[in-house]
Every structure is written in structure tokens, then in C-alpha cells.
C-alpha positions in Angstrom: 45.1 -34.8 -8.3 46.4 -33.2 -4.7 44.3 -31.3 -2.7 44.3 -27.3 -3.7 46.5 -25.1 -1.2 45.0 -22.0 -2.2 44.1 -19.6 0.8 40.4 -18.6 0.9 38.5 -15.5 2.9 36.5 -17.4 5.3 33.9 -14.3 5.2 33.4 -14.5 1.3 30.1 -13.2 1.1 27.8 -9.8 1.5 26.7 -10.0 5.6 23.4 -9.0 6.7 21.5 -9.7 10.1 18.1 -11.2 9.2 15.2 -11.9 12.1 13.4 -15.0 11.7 10.7 -15.8 13.9 12.4 -13.4 16.5 16.2 -15.0 16.3 18.6 -13.0 14.5 20.3 -15.4 11.7 24.0 -14.4 10.5 23.3 -14.4 6.7 25.8 -14.3 3.6 25.5 -14.1 0.0 27.5 -13.8 -3.0 27.0 -13.5 -6.9 25.0 -12.0 -9.7 21.4 -11.5 -8.0 19.9 -12.5 -11.3 21.5 -15.9 -11.6 19.1 -19.3 -11.3 18.7 -21.3 -10.0 19.8 -20.0 -6.3 21.9 -22.0 -4.2 20.9 -22.5 -0.4 24.4 -23.9 1.4 23.5 -25.6 4.7 26.3 -26.0 7.1 26.9 -28.9 9.2 26.8 -29.7 13.1 29.0 -27.2 14.8 30.3 -25.2 11.5 29.1 -22.1 10.0 29.2 -20.1 7.0 32.5 -20.3 6.7 32.7 -23.9 5.9 31.7 -22.8 1.9 34.4 -20.4 1.6 36.0 -22.6 -1.1 33.3 -23.7 -2.6 32.0 -19.9 -3.1 35.5 -18.8 -4.4 34.8 -21.3 -7.4 31.2 -20.5 -8.1 31.5 -17.0 -8.7 29.0 -16.9 -11.4 26.1 -18.2 -9.2 24.0 -17.1 -6.5 24.9 -18.2 -3.4 23.3 -17.9 0.0 24.2 -19.3 3.5 23.3 -18.6 7.1 24.4 -20.0 10.3 21.9 -22.2 11.8 21.7 -21.6 15.8 23.5 -22.5 18.1 26.3 -22.0 15.4 28.6 -19.2 13.8 27.5 -15.7 14.3 23.7 -15.9 14.7 21.8 -15.7 17.9 21.7 -18.6 20.7 18.0 -18.3 22.1 17.4 -19.6 25.4 16.1 -23.1 25.0 14.1 -23.3 28.3 11.7 -20.4 26.5 7.6 -21.7 26.1 8.9 -22.9 22.6 11.6 -25.3 21.5 13.9 -23.0 19.2 16.1 -25.4 18.5 13.5 -28.4 17.9 13.3 -29.8 14.3 9.9 -28.0 13.5 11.7 -24.5 14.5 14.7 -25.2 12.6 12.5 -26.5 9.5 10.3 -23.4 9.9 13.2 -21.3 9.7 15.2 -22.8 6.9 11.9 -22.7 5.1 11.8 -18.9 5.2 15.5 -18.5 4.2 15.6 -20.7 1.4 11.9 -19.0 0.2 13.9 -15.5 0.8 16.9 -16.7 -1.0 14.6 -18.0 -3.9 12.0 -15.1 -4.0 10.0 -17.1 -6.1 11.8 -19.6 -8.0 13.2 -23.1 -7.0 16.5 -23.4 -4.9 19.2 -26.0 -5.0 19.8 -27.3 -1.4 23.8 -27.8 -0.7 23.9 -29.5 2.9 26.9 -31.0 4.4 26.6 -33.7 6.9 24.0 -32.5 9.0 22.8 -30.0 7.0 22.0 -32.5 4.3 19.4 -33.9 6.8 17.6 -30.4 7.0 17.7 -30.0 3.4 16.2 -33.6 2.7 13.7 -32.4 5.3 12.7 -28.7 3.5 12.2 -31.1 0.4 10.2 -33.5 1.7 8.3 -30.8 3.7 7.0 -29.2 0.5 7.0 -25.8 2.0 9.2 -23.9 -0.5 10.2 -25.0 -4.3 13.2 -27.2 -4.3 15.1 -27.6 -8.1 17.8 -30.2 -6.4 19.8 -31.6 -3.8 23.5 -31.3 -3.4 24.5 -33.7 -0.2 28.1 -33.7 1.0 29.0 -36.2 3.5 25.4 -36.8 4.1 24.7 -37.5 8.3 20.8 -38.3 8.2 20.8 -40.9 11.2 23.6 -40.0 13.4 22.8 -38.8 16.8 24.6 -37.7 20.0 27.2 -40.0 21.1 25.9 -42.5 24.1 27.9 -40.4 26.6 25.9 -37.9 26.0 22.7 -39.4 26.1 23.3 -41.1 29.5 24.6 -38.0 31.0 21.0 -36.4 30.1 19.1 -38.6 32.0 21.0 -37.7 35.6 19.5 -35.2 37.8 20.7 -31.5 36.9 22.0 -32.9 34.1 21.3 -29.4 31.8 23.7 -27.6 34.3 26.2 -30.6 33.8 26.0 -31.0 30.4 26.5 -27.9 29.7 30.1 -27.3 31.8 30.8 -30.5 30.1 30.2 -28.9 26.5 31.8 -25.7 27.7 35.0 -27.8 28.4 34.8 -29.5 25.6 34.3 -26.3 23.2 37.9 -25.0 24.5 39.4 -28.0 22.3 37.3 -28.1 19.7 39.4 -27.2 16.9 42.3 -29.5 18.0 39.6 -32.1 17.9 38.4 -31.1 14.6 41.8 -31.2 13.0 42.8 -34.8 14.2 39.5 -36.1 12.5 40.2 -34.5 9.5 42.2 -36.4 7.4 44.5 -34.7 4.2 44.1 -31.4 6.1 44.6 -28.2 3.9 44.9 -24.7 4.9 41.1 -24.2 4.5 40.2 -26.9 6.8 42.8 -25.9 9.5 41.1 -22.2 9.0 37.3 -23.6 9.7 38.7 -26.0 12.6 39.7 -22.4 14.3 37.1 -20.5 13.6 34.3 -23.5 14.4 36.3 -23.4 17.9 36.0 -19.7 18.3 32.2 -19.8 17.7 31.5 -22.6 20.1 33.1 -20.4 22.8 30.7 -18.1 22.4 28.0 -17.1 24.9 25.0 -19.3 25.1 26.5 -21.9 22.7 27.0 -24.6 25.6 23.8 -24.8 27.0 21.9 -24.6 23.6 24.4 -27.3 22.3 23.6 -29.7 25.2 19.9 -28.8 24.7 19.9 -29.8 21.4 22.0 -32.9 21.7 20.2 -34.5 24.7 16.9 -33.7 23.3 17.6 -35.2 19.8 15.3 -37.7 18.6 15.8 -39.8 15.2 14.0 -38.1 12.1 13.3 -41.1 10.5 14.8 -40.0 7.1 16.2 -42.5 5.6 13.3 -44.4 4.9 11.4 -41.8 3.4 13.9 -40.9 0.6 12.2 -42.5 -2.0 9.4 -40.2 -1.4 11.8 -36.9 -2.4 10.8 -35.8 -6.0 13.7 -33.9 -7.1 17.2 -34.8 -8.9 20.3 -35.4 -6.5 23.9 -35.9 -6.3 25.9 -37.5 -3.2 29.3 -36.5 -2.5 31.6 -37.9 0.1 34.9 -38.6 0.9 36.6 -42.0 0.4 38.4 -42.0 3.8 35.5 -40.2 5.9 35.8 -41.2 9.2 32.5 -40.0 10.1 30.0 -41.3 7.8 31.2 -44.4 5.7 31.5 -44.4 2.1 28.8 -47.5 2.1 26.4 -45.0 4.1 26.9 -42.4 1.4 25.9 -45.1 -1.2 22.9 -45.9 1.1 21.5 -42.6 0.4 22.5 -42.2 -3.0 20.5 -45.2 -3.7 17.2 -44.2 -1.8 17.6 -41.1 -4.0 18.2 -42.6 -7.1 20.8 -40.6 -7.1 24.7 -40.2 -8.7 27.5 -40.8 -6.2 30.9 -39.0 -6.4 33.4 -40.4 -4.1 36.8 -38.1 -4.0 39.6 -40.3 -3.2 42.0 -38.5 -0.4 39.2 -36.6 0.9 37.1 -36.9 4.6 34.3 -36.0 6.0 34.6 -32.5 4.4 35.4 -32.7 0.7 34.1 -29.4 0.1 36.9 -27.6 2.3 39.6 -30.3 1.1 38.8 -30.2 -2.7 36.4 -27.2 -3.0 37.3 -26.5 -6.6 36.1 -30.4 -7.5 33.0 -30.1 -5.4 32.4 -26.7 -7.1 32.9 -28.6 -10.3 30.4 -31.3 -9.2 27.7 -28.7 -7.9 28.5 -26.6 -11.7 27.8 -29.7 -13.4 24.5 -30.7 -11.4 23.0 -27.2 -12.0 23.8 -27.3 -15.6 22.2 -30.5 -16.1 18.9 -29.3 -14.5 18.5 -26.5 -17.0 18.5 -29.5 -19.4 15.2 -31.3 -17.8 
């Protein structure tokens, strides 16, 4: 089956601005208010709520909530030099827990994460701060950090100013880079690449992104997958150039989860094959009801 050529609205949900710990977060929601369990959609590095446009169009009978994780999308870019690091793992986990709790309104939530969003989904599940019904991990990137060049530059005097400048220049070509690294492109991947490039050029992104990448520390999640006590499914693309199929298998085995590898898909199967990924999510949620 080839990738669908349907066009999707990148602004697929009802938008609202939510203050979480003094940071303005762009949130989108869709579907019936009473549909259970709610699905919280966590995007990956450099992306935003727009990445879920295809999946959302195929899950209209589910309650969906997604937000732009700072410093991405249309959320605030707080100053990284403040007294508390707004981009540190604890700050992001606290924001995610608050938004997941809000989405669930007392009910357990299914966390659907893509790439680095899968890492956050696992961290939320491990934290025990909010009730989680299950995990859908799409192309999970649980251990990948910044590239060696970023780490080398971060050690130089004045690296914050230099790094932000480099990131700012790099963001100019972000859309082109994303298109080149996406095998089997579709109209949706083209549209999301353009939107990602636009958002990465917004004021405040470069300094925040440099801080985020240069201060990154391995989270040590892989060795804790056995502690996750909720059902899970791992979805990946056979042609993923960012996280390999064997790496997806390692995550699935660690979780005791099913692994679904899609032919003709790369690192963004939810954008390339949104109907198939939505079908996997639908089946996973239906199975939860029979537990």
C-alpha cells in the first residue's frame, strides 16, 4: 500500500493558550469531550502540534490533546538564563504532567509520542505523577543526544552566543534539511517541514534550542523500560534514517510491547502513513477496553 496523497489541515484542533508555570503553551484539542480514554499527543524535536494533523483526521471519534513543547511551535520561548532552567528535564516533565492531568480530567490517558516525544511519554509514565492507560511510541528516540559538533562547540568560551548564532543560521535551512532526510515524502511531510522551518525561525528559538541541546544529559531510560507497568505498542518505519529498526525492536522488547514496522516509511510514519498509524492507535485503545 502506498502512502496516502490526501491533504490535511495543519491546524486540526481547537486552539487555546494555557499558562503552565508562567509559560504560555499552545494547546490544540479535538474530538468528543466525553470520549475515553483521552489521547495526549507528544511531538518530537523541532516539531509541533502540526505533526499530528494526519492522525487527527483519522481519529475524529477520539478525544485528542496536543501541545507545542517549548521552544517549538507556537508556545513561549522563556529565557534559558533564568533562575530555573525552563528547558531542563524536570521543568518539561512538570509541564507535561500538568497538561496530561488537564487532558485526562481525572481519567487515565494514553500517551502517543513521536521520536523525542516518546522519551517524554516514557518519563511521564515512569514518574507516576498522573494516571497513564498506555503508551504508543512512534519512532522512539530514547537515548539520542545532540551531535558531536554541538557538544564540541558548547565547550568553547562564549559558546552560548556562538551556538545561538549557528542555530539561527541553521534554522534558515531547516525545511530543506527535513525534506532531504524524509524518505517517501508526501504532501503532509512537505507541509510539516515548511511549518517546522517557520517556527524554528521565531524569536527566542535559537538561544533556547542551543541551551537545550548543549546541556542535554542522557536520561537513562532504556534500562528502566521494564519498570513501565502499562501496555505499549511501538511503531516504526523500516526506512528510518534517524532511529534504526533494530533500535525500535530493543525498545519494544524492553517494554514487552508489540512492534509494528511499516514498509515504505521513515522516521515519521504518522505523517507518511497517518491512516495506518491511526488504525494501530485505534486497535490499541480498543484492546485496552478489554483488559
